C-alpha positions, 0 to 999 in steps of 0.5 A: 521457531519463532520470532524476539524482538527486544526493546530498542532505545531507538526505533528504525520505523520511520527510515523503513517506511520511506525507505518502503515507499521510496523502493516503491516510486522508483520502480513506478518511475521506470514502470512509467518511463518503459511506458513512453511518459516524459521525463518531466511528468514522471518526477512530478508524478513522483514529488506530487504522489510521496507528498499525497501519500505521507499527507493522507497516511498521516491524517488517517493515522490521526482519525484512527488514534483519535490523538494527533501525538501518536501519528503514523504510516497509515496504509490505507491512508497512504494508497487514497494518497498514492492515488489521489496524487497519482490521478491529479498528476496524470490530468496535470501532465496530459500523458497517456492516463493508463500508463501513468496511474497503472505503475502507481497502482502496482506499487501500493502492495510494495510499499504498502508489504515491505513497511510492516518490516518496520511494524514487526521489529517495532511491534506498533502493532501486533498479531493475536495471541499465537503459541504456533510455530513463528510466534512473535514475542516482544520483550516488552509484553512479557513471555507471551508469544503473538502471530506474526500477522507483520510478516505475513503481510510483507510476504503476501503484498510483495507476493500480489505486486509480483503477480501484478507485475507479471500481468502487467509485463505480459500484456501491454495492451491491457495493463488496466487488467494488472491494475485490477487485479492488484486492487480486488487482491490487496481488498481482500487479504488487507480486510481479511488479515486484520481479522488476526491483528491483536487490535481486531479481536472482538470486533466484528467489521471495523471501520478500518475494514470498512476504509479499505473496501471504500478506497479499493471501490473507488480506486476501482472505479477509477481504473474503469472511467479512466479507461472509458476516457483514454478508449473515447480518446482514441476514437475521437483522434 
């Protein structure tokens, strides 16, 4: 079995990426409301986070490519923007910070995973040369096969989201745990799967992998700080 990607006059990249972000945002908003967050706070958080996701993603994409004409959706940038938007909103709205932030951490791998279907169709990034089961053949690149890295990422990161969601729903009093599990798993698999990308051939560690690690560390540290703030606020009350 193999996947053949024909040359297309119109790229569905942007619509698929936006739809992926939209699906993740809807899920995050539903989880926020389920946790008792006010409707206005949910709406404002959604809007701010959406703007931050796109802004940070495009900025990181430009930095990586070095060419503003090649701007695209960078997963690490999107994750950084999501984290920034959700944290800023949580502090501005004054709501339960853990209940406001954790849903957005959970949906980050869902957004990223679904968005990789756009890369699979567009062929903007692709895997290492590969002639095994499930290889991807691009009409624009001849008959050579490539590893289906995008599809592997779709399955992997949607699975990470589901794992986090199960932990979130079953541990009402320890929901921050689900965020930390998602952060750790996403970091490990994102860094590891980079080695199966064509663009990573010949590299031991890339700047992108370092960026992913830094974002994961910052996100984990933020979860610790926010949890302590919430506990301190609760004890004072």
